[in-house]
C-alpha positions as CSV (number, residue, x, y, z in Angstrom):
1,X,-27.8,-3.9,-4.0
2,X,-25.7,-4.1,-0.9
3,X,-22.0,-4.9,-1.2
4,X,-21.0,-8.4,-0.2
5,X,-18.1,-9.5,1.9
6,X,-16.4,-12.8,2.3
7,X,-18.7,-15.8,2.2
8,X,-21.5,-13.6,0.7
9,X,-22.3,-11.9,3.9
10,X,-23.7,-8.4,3.6
11,X,-21.0,-5.7,4.2
12,X,-21.5,-3.0,6.9
13,X,-23.8,-0.1,6.1
14,X,-22.0,2.5,3.9
15,X,-20.4,5.2,5.8
16,X,-21.8,7.9,3.5
17,X,-25.3,7.4,5.0
18,X,-25.7,10.3,7.4
19,X,-26.1,9.8,11.1
20,X,-29.4,11.6,11.3
21,X,-27.9,15.1,11.6
22,X,-26.6,15.4,8.0
23,X,-23.0,14.5,8.9
24,X,-21.1,11.6,7.3
25,X,-20.6,8.6,9.5
26,X,-16.9,9.2,9.4
27,X,-14.1,9.9,12.0
28,X,-11.3,12.0,10.6
29,X,-7.9,11.5,12.2
30,X,-5.0,14.0,11.9
31,X,-1.7,13.0,13.5
32,X,0.9,15.6,14.6
33,X,4.2,15.5,16.4
34,X,5.8,19.0,16.3
35,X,4.8,22.6,17.0
36,X,6.9,23.6,14.0
37,X,4.0,22.6,11.9
38,X,1.4,24.3,14.1
39,X,0.0,26.6,11.4
40,X,-0.2,23.8,8.9
41,X,-1.9,21.6,11.4
42,X,-4.5,24.2,12.1
43,X,-5.1,24.7,8.4
44,X,-5.4,20.9,7.9
45,X,-8.1,20.7,10.7
46,X,-9.9,23.7,9.4
47,X,-10.1,22.2,5.9
48,X,-11.7,19.1,7.5
49,X,-14.2,21.1,9.5
50,X,-15.2,23.0,6.4
51,X,-16.2,19.9,4.5
52,X,-19.9,19.5,3.5
53,X,-21.3,17.2,4.6
54,X,-19.1,17.3,7.6
55,X,-17.7,14.3,9.5
56,X,-19.3,13.2,12.8
57,X,-16.0,13.7,14.6
58,X,-12.5,15.1,14.1
59,X,-9.6,13.7,16.1
60,X,-6.1,15.2,16.5
61,X,-3.6,12.6,17.8
62,X,-0.5,14.1,19.2
63,X,2.6,11.9,19.1
64,X,4.5,12.1,22.4
65,X,4.5,15.9,22.6
66,X,2.8,17.2,25.7
67,X,3.3,20.9,24.9
68,X,1.7,20.5,21.5
69,X,-1.2,18.6,23.0
70,X,-1.8,21.3,25.6
71,X,-1.7,24.1,23.0
72,X,-4.1,22.2,20.8
73,X,-6.6,21.8,23.7
74,X,-6.3,25.6,24.4
75,X,-6.6,26.8,20.9
76,X,-8.7,24.4,18.9
77,X,-12.5,24.0,18.8
78,X,-14.5,21.3,17.2
79,X,-11.6,18.8,17.6
80,X,-11.0,16.1,20.1
81,X,-7.3,16.1,21.1
82,X,-5.7,12.7,22.0
83,X,-2.2,11.8,23.0
84,X,-0.5,8.7,21.5
85,X,0.4,6.2,24.2
86,X,1.9,3.6,22.0
87,X,5.2,3.3,20.2
88,X,6.5,6.7,19.0
89,X,5.9,7.3,15.3
90,X,3.2,7.7,12.8
91,X,1.9,4.1,12.9
92,X,1.5,4.3,16.7
93,X,-0.4,7.6,16.5
94,X,-2.6,6.3,13.7
95,X,-3.5,3.3,15.8
96,X,-4.5,5.6,18.6
97,X,-6.8,7.4,16.3
98,X,-8.2,4.2,14.9
99,X,-9.0,2.8,18.3
100,X,-10.7,6.1,19.3
101,X,-12.8,6.4,16.2
102,X,-16.5,5.9,16.8
103,X,-17.6,5.8,13.2
104,X,-17.7,3.0,10.6
105,X,-15.0,4.6,8.5
106,X,-11.8,6.2,9.7
107,X,-10.2,8.8,7.4
108,X,-6.6,9.9,7.7
109,X,-5.2,13.3,6.6
110,X,-1.6,14.4,7.1
111,X,-1.0,17.4,9.4
112,X,0.8,19.2,6.6
113,X,-2.0,18.7,4.0
114,X,-5.2,20.7,3.3
115,X,-8.3,19.1,1.9
116,X,-10.1,20.7,-1.0
117,X,-13.8,21.2,-1.0
118,X,-15.7,18.0,-1.7
119,X,-12.7,15.9,-0.6
120,X,-14.5,13.9,2.2
121,X,-17.7,13.1,0.3
122,X,-15.6,11.9,-2.7
123,X,-13.2,9.9,-0.6
124,X,-16.0,7.8,1.0
125,X,-18.2,7.5,-2.1
126,X,-16.8,4.1,-3.2
127,X,-18.2,2.5,0.0
128,X,-21.6,2.9,-1.7
129,X,-20.6,1.1,-4.9
130,X,-23.0,-1.8,-5.6
131,X,-21.5,-5.3,-5.7
132,X,-18.1,-4.2,-4.6
133,X,-16.7,-4.8,-1.2
134,X,-14.5,-1.7,-0.7
135,X,-12.3,-1.9,2.4
136,X,-10.3,1.2,2.0
137,X,-10.0,4.3,-0.3
138,X,-7.3,6.8,-1.2
139,X,-7.4,10.2,-2.8
140,X,-5.0,12.3,-4.8
141,X,-2.2,14.3,-3.1
142,X,-1.0,17.3,-4.9
143,X,2.4,18.9,-4.1
144,X,2.3,22.4,-2.7
145,X,5.8,23.6,-3.6
146,X,7.5,26.4,-1.6
147,X,8.3,28.0,-5.0
148,X,8.5,26.6,-8.5
149,X,8.5,22.8,-9.0
150,X,12.1,21.6,-9.1
151,X,13.0,20.8,-12.7
152,X,15.2,17.9,-11.7
153,X,12.4,15.9,-10.0
154,X,10.7,13.4,-12.3
155,X,6.9,13.3,-11.7
156,X,7.2,9.5,-11.5
157,X,9.0,10.1,-8.2
158,X,6.6,12.6,-6.6
159,X,6.0,9.8,-4.0
160,X,9.3,10.9,-2.6
161,X,7.7,14.0,-1.3
162,X,4.5,12.1,-0.2
163,X,2.4,13.0,-3.2
164,X,0.6,11.3,-6.1
165,X,2.9,10.4,-8.9
166,X,2.7,9.5,-12.6
167,X,1.7,5.9,-12.9
168,X,-1.3,6.0,-10.6
169,X,-4.8,5.7,-12.3
170,X,-6.3,8.8,-13.7
171,X,-9.9,7.8,-12.9
172,X,-11.7,5.9,-10.0
173,X,-10.5,2.4,-9.8
174,X,-8.9,-0.4,-7.7
175,X,-5.3,0.0,-6.5
176,X,-3.2,-2.1,-4.1
177,X,-2.9,0.7,-1.5
178,X,-3.7,4.3,-0.9
179,X,-1.2,7.1,-0.1
180,X,-1.1,7.6,3.6
181,X,-1.5,11.3,3.5
182,X,-5.1,11.0,2.2
183,X,-6.9,7.7,2.9
184,X,-9.8,6.0,4.6
185,X,-10.3,2.5,6.1
186,X,-13.2,0.5,7.4
187,X,-12.6,1.1,11.1
188,X,-13.7,-2.3,12.5
189,X,-12.0,-4.3,9.9
190,X,-8.7,-2.4,10.3
191,X,-8.8,-3.0,14.0
192,X,-9.7,-6.7,13.4
193,X,-6.6,-7.3,11.3
194,X,-4.3,-5.5,13.8
195,X,-4.1,-1.9,12.6
196,X,-0.9,-0.3,11.4
197,X,2.3,-2.3,12.1
198,X,4.4,-0.2,14.5
199,X,7.5,-1.7,13.0
200,X,6.9,0.4,9.9
201,X,6.3,4.0,9.1
202,X,7.8,7.4,9.8
203,X,9.3,8.2,13.2
204,X,10.0,11.9,13.5
205,X,11.9,13.0,10.4
206,X,13.2,9.5,9.4
207,X,11.7,9.0,5.9
208,X,10.4,5.5,6.2
209,X,7.0,4.4,5.0
210,X,4.8,1.7,3.6
211,X,2.7,1.1,6.7
212,X,-0.4,1.9,4.7
213,X,0.7,-0.5,2.0
214,X,1.2,-3.4,4.4
215,X,-2.1,-2.7,6.1
216,X,-4.0,-2.4,2.8
217,X,-2.7,-5.8,1.7
218,X,-3.9,-7.4,5.0
219,X,-7.3,-5.7,4.6
220,X,-7.9,-7.2,1.2
221,X,-6.4,-10.6,2.2
222,X,-8.8,-10.8,5.1
223,X,-11.9,-10.5,2.8
224,X,-11.4,-12.3,-0.5
225,X,-12.9,-10.3,-3.4
226,X,-12.6,-7.0,-1.6
227,X,-10.8,-4.0,-3.0
228,X,-9.1,-0.7,-2.3
229,X,-10.2,2.2,-4.5
230,X,-8.3,5.3,-5.7
231,X,-10.4,8.4,-6.1
232,X,-8.6,11.2,-7.9
233,X,-11.4,13.7,-7.2
234,X,-10.8,13.3,-3.4
235,X,-8.0,15.8,-3.6
236,X,-5.7,17.4,-1.0
237,X,-2.8,19.8,-1.3
238,X,0.4,18.7,0.5
239,X,3.0,21.1,1.7
240,X,6.5,20.2,0.5
241,X,9.2,21.5,2.9
242,X,12.3,23.0,1.5
243,X,14.4,20.3,3.1
244,X,12.7,17.7,0.8
245,X,14.0,19.5,-2.3
246,X,17.5,18.3,-2.0
247,X,19.1,15.4,-3.8
248,X,20.4,14.0,-0.5
249,X,16.8,13.8,0.9
250,X,15.7,12.2,-2.4
251,X,18.3,9.5,-2.2
252,X,17.6,8.8,1.5
253,X,13.9,8.5,0.8
254,X,14.5,6.1,-2.0
255,X,16.8,4.0,0.2
256,X,14.2,3.9,3.0
257,X,11.5,3.0,0.5
258,X,13.5,0.0,-0.6
259,X,14.1,-1.0,3.1
260,X,10.3,-0.6,3.8
261,X,9.4,-2.7,0.8
262,X,11.7,-5.5,2.1
263,X,9.6,-5.6,5.3
264,X,6.3,-5.5,3.3
265,X,7.5,-8.5,1.2
266,X,8.5,-10.4,4.3
267,X,5.1,-9.9,5.8
268,X,2.9,-10.0,2.7
269,X,4.9,-11.9,0.1
270,X,6.5,-10.7,-3.1
271,X,3.4,-11.0,-5.3
272,X,1.3,-8.5,-3.3
273,X,4.3,-6.5,-1.9
274,X,5.8,-5.6,-5.3
275,X,2.8,-5.6,-7.5
276,X,2.7,-1.9,-8.3
277,X,6.5,-1.6,-8.3
278,X,6.8,-4.1,-11.1
279,X,4.5,-2.2,-13.3
280,X,6.3,1.1,-12.6
281,X,9.7,-0.5,-13.5
282,X,8.4,-2.4,-16.5
283,X,6.2,0.3,-18.0
284,X,6.2,3.7,-16.4
285,X,9.9,4.2,-15.8
286,X,11.0,3.2,-19.3
287,X,8.5,5.7,-20.8
288,X,9.9,8.4,-18.4
289,X,13.5,7.7,-19.5
290,X,12.6,7.9,-23.2
291,X,10.7,11.2,-22.6
292,X,13.6,12.8,-20.8
293,X,16.1,11.7,-23.4
294,X,13.9,13.2,-26.0
295,X,13.7,16.5,-24.0
296,X,17.5,16.5,-23.7
297,X,17.8,15.9,-27.5
298,X,15.7,19.0,-28.1
299,X,18.0,21.1,-26.0
300,X,16.4,20.8,-22.5
301,X,19.3,20.2,-20.1
302,X,16.8,19.4,-17.3
303,X,15.8,16.4,-19.3
304,X,19.2,14.8,-18.9
305,X,19.2,15.7,-15.2
306,X,15.8,14.0,-14.7
307,X,17.1,11.0,-16.7
308,X,20.0,10.7,-14.3
309,X,17.8,11.2,-11.2
310,X,15.5,8.4,-12.3
311,X,18.4,6.0,-12.6
312,X,19.8,7.1,-9.3
313,X,16.4,6.8,-7.5
314,X,15.7,3.4,-9.0
315,X,19.2,2.1,-8.2
316,X,19.1,3.4,-4.6
317,X,15.6,2.0,-3.9
318,X,16.7,-1.4,-5.3
319,X,19.9,-1.3,-3.2
320,X,17.8,-0.5,-0.1
321,X,15.4,-3.3,-0.8
322,X,18.2,-5.9,-1.3
323,X,20.0,-4.7,1.9
324,X,16.8,-4.9,3.8
325,X,16.2,-8.4,2.6
326,X,19.7,-9.5,3.5
327,X,19.6,-8.0,7.0
328,X,16.2,-9.4,7.8
329,X,17.2,-12.9,6.6
330,X,20.4,-12.7,8.7
331,X,18.5,-11.7,11.7
332,X,16.0,-14.5,11.4
333,X,18.8,-17.0,10.8
334,X,20.5,-15.7,13.9
335,X,17.4,-16.1,16.0
336,X,17.0,-19.7,14.8
337,X,20.6,-20.3,15.7
338,X,19.8,-19.2,19.3
339,X,16.8,-21.5,19.4
340,X,14.3,-18.6,19.3
341,X,11.1,-19.0,17.4
342,X,11.4,-16.7,14.4
343,X,8.8,-13.9,14.5
344,X,8.8,-11.9,11.3
345,X,7.2,-8.9,12.9
346,X,9.7,-8.8,15.8
347,X,12.6,-9.1,13.4
348,X,11.3,-6.2,11.3
349,X,10.8,-4.1,14.4
350,X,14.5,-4.7,15.3
351,X,15.5,-3.5,11.8
352,X,13.2,-0.5,11.9
353,X,14.5,0.6,15.4
354,X,18.1,0.2,14.1
355,X,17.4,2.8,11.5
356,X,17.7,0.7,8.3
357,X,20.1,3.2,6.8
358,X,20.8,6.9,6.8
359,X,18.5,9.1,9.0
360,X,16.3,11.6,7.2
361,X,16.5,15.3,8.1
């Protein structure tokens, strides 16, 4: 039975049906911005091209780097190279890929991630689920450490390095939003609701995020009864740079996550914007704190370090969130005082451009 959208209308044909040549009706988009990741970018694209069934098209969107674009055109085969012409940053590059995609489903893979065999077929499988209007999917993202996993980093905070974390479902099921490094969207619907908000997301090395969260909320809100599905079997390995294994980066990332969540709440409301975070704080984090205290009690010093890091990360993210809310409210109040019509998206863009806190590096 075909999936139904809003009002009982039949949803678009599942993207997993092949286009007559055995390929999945999927456009895969990889966004890149620096030649420093060239080998990783090549590996990411090769992992996409080696999928079976393969996608109909693979797009590399280069974010305002003409040298990188020229090199990609010289050295890559089987890939269409595009240059982002919107606002600098990941959201602008993703929107370029979304607009260029010719297939019903657009899949996004980070330039420093490599897809495992079977990734693509698993990622788009939920679009075939009967009686479920799936508007987006996300897969699991496994950290590829430069050495051993740092003992101080709690697995509940692996989102800091862009990976799946403890607290996500362990089987296929609905979630609020996917992880941006490994996700898919219904192309037409994503464009219809406005794509990624350029006021959000990473610009260069500044560790902001949540653009996929805000878009996923808009996608489901646009089609009552629809869902985003998490598919653990759709797995990718994500390189974790040495620079991300420092406490300073951890705290900056937590701060920016709080700032980003403030913008999500402003645009989507607290109910949707903080749904997952409430569960983490109420259930997952207390369990982690008890676990690490038990580890410390049995003589594992790293347990106490993780306990401290959890509290520091939670406190920093909360402070970033509150600061973001205060600054946004002040900006909107100032605009009203000047007689300007308050536009939430414009206000958020001003905050994002201002940096919202310490810059990542």
